C-alpha positions in Angstrom: 0.0 0.0 0.0 1.3 3.5 -0.9 1.7 5.7 2.1 1.0 8.8 0.0 -2.4 7.4 -0.8 -3.2 6.9 2.8 -2.0 10.5 3.7 -4.1 11.9 0.9 -7.2 10.0 2.1 -6.7 10.8 5.7 -6.7 14.6 5.4 -9.3 16.0 7.8 -11.1 18.2 5.2 -11.4 15.2 2.9 -13.1 13.3 5.7 -15.6 16.1 6.2 -16.3 16.4 2.5 -16.6 12.7 2.0 -19.0 12.3 4.9 -21.2 15.3 3.7 -21.3 14.1 0.1 -22.1 10.5 1.0 -24.8 11.4 3.6 -26.4 13.9 1.2 -26.5 11.3 -1.6 -28.0 8.7 0.8 -30.8 11.0 1.9 -31.8 11.5 -1.8 -31.2 8.0 -3.1 -31.7 5.4 -0.4 -34.1 2.6 -1.1 -37.3 2.5 0.9 -36.7 -0.7 2.9 -38.9 -1.7 5.8 -36.1 -2.0 8.3 -35.0 1.6 7.6 -38.3 2.8 9.0 -37.5 1.8 12.6 -35.0 2.2 15.3 -36.2 -0.9 17.2 -33.1 -2.9 17.9 -35.0 -6.2 17.7 -36.4 -5.4 14.2 -33.0 -4.2 13.0 -31.4 -7.4 14.4 -33.8 -9.6 12.4 -33.2 -7.7 9.2 -29.4 -7.9 9.6 -29.5 -11.6 10.2 -31.8 -12.2 7.2 -29.7 -10.0 4.9 -26.5 -12.0 5.4 -25.7 -13.7 2.1 -29.3 -13.1 0.9 -30.7 -10.7 -1.8 -32.6 -7.7 -0.5 -35.6 -8.6 -2.7 -35.9 -12.1 -1.1 -35.7 -10.6 2.4 -38.4 -7.9 2.2 -41.3 -10.3 2.1 -40.0 -12.7 4.7 -38.9 -9.9 7.0 -42.4 -8.4 7.2 -44.1 -11.8 7.6 -41.6 -12.8 10.3 -42.2 -9.6 12.3 -46.0 -10.1 12.0 -45.7 -13.5 13.6 -42.9 -12.6 16.1 -43.2 -8.8 16.7 -41.0 -8.8 19.8 -38.0 -10.7 21.0 -40.2 -12.3 23.7 -42.7 -13.6 21.1 -39.7 -15.1 19.2 -38.4 -16.7 22.3 -41.7 -18.4 23.0 -42.1 -19.7 19.4 -41.4 -23.3 18.5 -38.3 -23.8 16.4 -40.3 -25.4 13.6 -42.5 -22.3 13.3 -39.4 -20.1 13.1 -37.9 -22.3 10.4 -41.1 -22.3 8.4 -41.1 -18.5 8.2 -37.4 -18.6 7.3 -38.0 -21.0 4.4 -36.7 -19.7 1.1 -33.9 -17.6 2.7 -31.5 -20.5 3.1 -28.7 -20.8 5.6 -31.1 -22.0 8.3 -28.5 -22.0 11.0 -29.0 -18.2 11.1 -32.7 -18.8 12.1 -31.7 -21.3 14.7 -29.1 -19.0 16.3 -31.5 -16.1 16.2 -34.1 -18.1 18.0 -31.5 -19.3 20.5 -30.3 -15.7 21.1 -33.8 -14.5 21.7 -34.1 -17.1 24.4 -30.9 -15.8 26.0 -32.3 -12.2 25.9 -35.5 -13.4 27.5 -34.0 -15.6 30.2 -30.8 -13.7 31.1 -31.5 -10.1 30.2 -35.2 -9.7 31.2 -36.2 -9.3 27.5 -34.1 -6.2 27.0 -31.8 -6.1 24.0 -28.1 -5.2 24.8 -27.4 -1.6 23.9 -23.7 -1.8 22.9 -21.8 -3.6 20.2 -19.6 -5.3 22.8 -22.6 -6.7 24.7 -24.5 -7.6 21.6 -21.5 -9.9 20.6 -22.2 -12.0 23.6 -25.4 -13.2 22.0 -25.3 -16.5 20.0 -24.8 -15.9 16.3 -24.0 -12.2 16.7 -20.6 -11.2 15.3 -18.7 -8.0 14.7 -20.8 -7.0 11.7 -24.2 -7.6 13.1 -23.4 -6.1 16.5 -22.0 -2.9 14.9 -25.1 -2.6 12.6 -27.6 -2.9 15.5 -25.6 -0.7 17.9 -25.0 2.1 15.4 -28.5 2.2 13.8 -30.6 1.6 16.9 -28.5 3.2 19.6 -26.2 5.7 17.7 -23.0 4.0 18.9 -20.1 5.3 16.7 -18.9 1.9 15.5 -18.2 1.0 11.9 -20.1 -1.7 10.0 -17.9 -3.7 7.6 -19.7 -6.1 5.3 -18.7 -7.1 1.8 -20.1 -3.9 0.3 -18.3 -1.6 2.8 -15.1 -3.5 2.4 -15.2 -2.9 -1.4 -15.9 0.8 -1.0 -13.1 1.3 1.5 -10.5 -0.6 -0.5 -11.3 1.3 -3.7 -11.2 4.6 -1.9 -7.8 3.8 -0.6 -6.5 2.2 -3.8 -6.0 -1.1 -2.1 -6.5 -4.7 -3.2 -4.7 -7.8 -4.3 -5.4 -11.0 -6.3 -3.1 -12.9 -3.9 -4.7 -14.9 -1.1 -1.7 -14.2 1.1 -2.0 -11.0 3.0 -5.8 -10.9 2.9 -6.1 -11.1 6.7 -3.9 -8.0 7.1 -5.8 -6.2 4.4 -9.1 -7.0 6.2 -7.7 -5.5 9.5 -6.5 -2.3 7.7 -9.9 -2.0 5.9 -11.7 -2.2 9.3 -9.4 0.5 10.7 -10.0 2.7 7.7 -13.8 2.2 7.9 -13.6 3.3 11.6 -11.7 6.4 10.6 -14.1 7.3 7.9 -17.2 6.9 10.1 -19.2 10.0 10.9 -19.5 10.0 14.7 -22.4 12.3 14.7 -24.6 10.1 12.4 -23.0 6.6 12.7 -26.2 4.7 11.8 -26.9 6.7 8.7 -23.3 6.7 7.6 -23.0 2.9 7.9 -26.2 2.4 5.9 -25.0 4.9 3.3 -21.7 3.0 2.9 -23.6 -0.3 2.5 -26.1 1.3 0.1 -23.3 2.8 -2.0 -21.6 -0.6 -2.3 -24.9 -2.4 -3.1 -26.1 0.1 -5.8 -23.2 2.1 -7.2 -19.8 0.7 -6.2 -20.6 -2.7 -7.6 -18.2 -5.7 -7.8 -18.4 -5.6 -11.6 -18.9 -2.5 -13.7 -19.1 0.1 -10.9 -21.1 3.2 -11.7 -18.3 5.6 -11.0 -19.8 8.5 -12.9 -22.7 8.7 -10.4 -20.7 8.0 -7.3 -21.0 10.9 -4.7 -17.5 10.3 -3.4 -15.6 9.6 -6.7 -13.4 12.7 -6.1 -11.9 10.9 -3.1 -11.4 7.5 -4.8 -8.0 6.2 -5.7 -9.3 3.4 -7.9 -12.3 4.6 -9.9 -13.2 1.2 -11.3 -12.8 -2.4 -10.3 -10.0 -3.3 -7.9 -8.0 -6.6 -7.7 -9.4 -9.3 -5.5 -8.6 -13.0 -5.1 -10.3 -15.3 -7.6 -13.4 -17.0 -6.3 -13.5 -20.8 -6.2 -15.2 -22.2 -9.3 -18.6 -23.5 -8.9 -19.0 -27.2 -9.7 -22.1 -28.7 -11.4 -24.2 -31.6 -10.2 -27.4 -33.3 -11.2 -30.2 -34.2 -8.8 -33.8 -35.5 -9.1 -36.8 -35.3 -6.9 -40.3 -36.8 -7.0 -43.6 -34.9 -6.8 -46.1 -37.2 -5.1 -49.6 -35.8 -4.8 -52.9 -37.2 -3.4 -56.3 -36.0 -2.3 -56.7 -35.9 1.5 -59.2 -38.4 3.0 -61.5 -35.8 4.5 -64.8 -34.5 3.0 -63.1 -31.3 1.6 -60.5 -33.4 -0.2 -57.6 -30.9 -0.1 -54.6 -31.8 -2.3 -51.6 -33.0 -0.4 -47.9 -33.4 -1.2 -45.5 -36.0 0.3 -42.5 -34.7 2.2 -39.6 -36.3 4.0 -37.8 -34.7 6.9 -34.0 -34.4 6.8 -32.2 -36.0 9.7 -31.3 -33.8 12.6 -27.7 -35.2 12.2 -27.3 -33.6 8.7 -24.7 -30.9 8.5 -26.8 -29.0 5.9 -30.4 -28.0 6.6 -31.0 -30.5 9.5 -34.7 -31.1 10.3 -36.1 -29.4 7.3 -38.7 -31.0 5.0 -38.0 -31.8 1.3 -39.4 -33.7 -1.6 -38.5 -37.4 -1.9 -35.1 -37.8 -3.7 -35.2 -40.1 -6.7 -32.7 -43.0 -7.1 -32.1 -42.1 -10.8 -31.1 -38.6 -11.7 -31.8 -39.0 -15.4 -35.0 -40.3 -17.0 -36.9 -39.7 -20.3 -37.7 -36.1 -21.0 -41.3 -37.1 -21.4 -41.4 -37.8 -17.7 -39.8 -34.5 -16.6 -42.5 -32.4 -14.8 -40.1 -29.5 -14.6 -36.4 -28.6 -14.4 -34.8 -26.0 -12.1 -31.4 -24.6 -11.4 -30.4 -24.3 -7.7 -27.1 -23.2 -6.1 -26.1 -24.5 -2.6 -22.7 -23.3 -1.4 -20.2 -24.1 -4.2 -22.5 -26.4 -6.2 -24.8 -25.5 -9.1 -27.5 -28.2 -9.2 -29.6 -29.1 -12.2 -32.7 -30.5 -10.6 -35.2 -32.6 -12.5 -38.6 -33.3 -11.0 -40.8 -36.2 -11.9 -44.4 -37.0 -10.9 -44.8 -40.5 -9.4 -47.6 -42.4 -7.7 -47.8 -43.0 -4.0 -47.3 -46.7 -4.4 -44.0 -46.1 -6.3 -42.3 -44.1 -3.6 -40.4 -46.9 -1.9 -39.2 -48.4 -5.2 -38.1 -45.2 -6.9 -36.8 -42.9 -4.1 -33.9 -43.0 -1.7 -35.6 -40.9 1.0 -36.0 -42.5 4.5 -37.0 -41.4 7.9 -40.1 -39.5 8.9 -42.6 -38.7 6.1 -45.6 -36.5 6.1 -48.4 -35.5 3.8 -48.8 -31.7 3.8 -51.7 -29.9 2.4 -50.7 -27.6 -0.5 -52.6 -24.7 1.1 -50.6 -25.1 4.4 -47.1 -25.1 2.9 -46.3 -21.6 4.2 -46.4 -23.1 7.7 -43.9 -25.9 6.9 -40.1 -25.6 7.3 -39.2 -26.5 3.7 -35.8 -26.5 2.2 -35.3 -23.7 -0.3 -35.1 -26.1 -3.1 -38.4 -27.8 -2.2 -40.2 -24.5 -2.0 -38.7 -23.4 -5.3 -39.9 -26.6 -7.0 -43.3 -26.5 -5.6 -43.9 -22.8 -6.5 -42.8 -23.5 -10.1 -44.7 -26.8 -10.4 -47.8 -25.1 -11.9 -50.1 -26.5 -9.3 -53.1 -24.2 -9.2 -53.6 -24.5 -5.4 -50.0 -23.2 -4.8 -50.4 -20.4 -7.4 -53.6 -19.2 -5.7 -52.0 -19.3 -2.2 -48.9 -17.5 -3.5 -51.1 -14.6 -4.8 -52.8 -14.1 -1.4 
């Protein structure tokens, strides 16, 4: 890193100009997102956990439904884990939901239901790290602590002219980035400034093709374009196949039902969630393909084929074992489904699901 670049960036007047320009831009251009209309630390906590590694568009709907069901930390504490996971379904990374639920129980049992008011105390909660604690503390309580997520990291490194394709030295770079983010922070408006930095990285200072001409702090930037970063691990491809098994329920109303299997609690990925039966054969004649979807989990891109089979064929054609359950299509919003199962069912063209999804 060039010391002259650091000296130029660290000039006090530049700090003042950068802060003013960024906050002015944020006031005019910020997206109207539901978690930006509150200073409730619990609501902000829920949003920050949901937003980790998840698109904003996917979070908005789930966030509002989650808070309708669990409007306070005490309501979340009292909820059954299965109900929490059901409302989380579609967001992925379900460990986040389990840790959020566990942390709510800690707040209720050990803190009399009161959310911690500092970043240091927030980090004592299960599943709350440096990023989440800083976000809650700065936005809800006005604590002058910098938030450093992937977007902020990118903005800071480009401002300073930093970056490297080498994997060696990334830990040191991360530490220096956090220090620079703390130095840039506006102590009089820490919550707004943190959100402005994240918003800039999400909408203007993009990983690819950054919109430098519209950037409010481009005059302070030492990069003005993409900066070098380590190459990401290549995604690998894999095929998978699932069965769609439907029946009419035995009661007088005859609601359509779908067969689901529950993943073992010992699974390292998505333990305890419900999924469609997995087929033994991943390839079968195209005439039998009900639908095909793409789905990414961690470093794997799956091509998933779905086939409709009869109830009496389940044991012979699928590999699924363990607890099974018939769920009414109209009740699937209350079931803790895997993200893939929910995607398949929503795209299956079943009229009952289409109607429920429009409500």
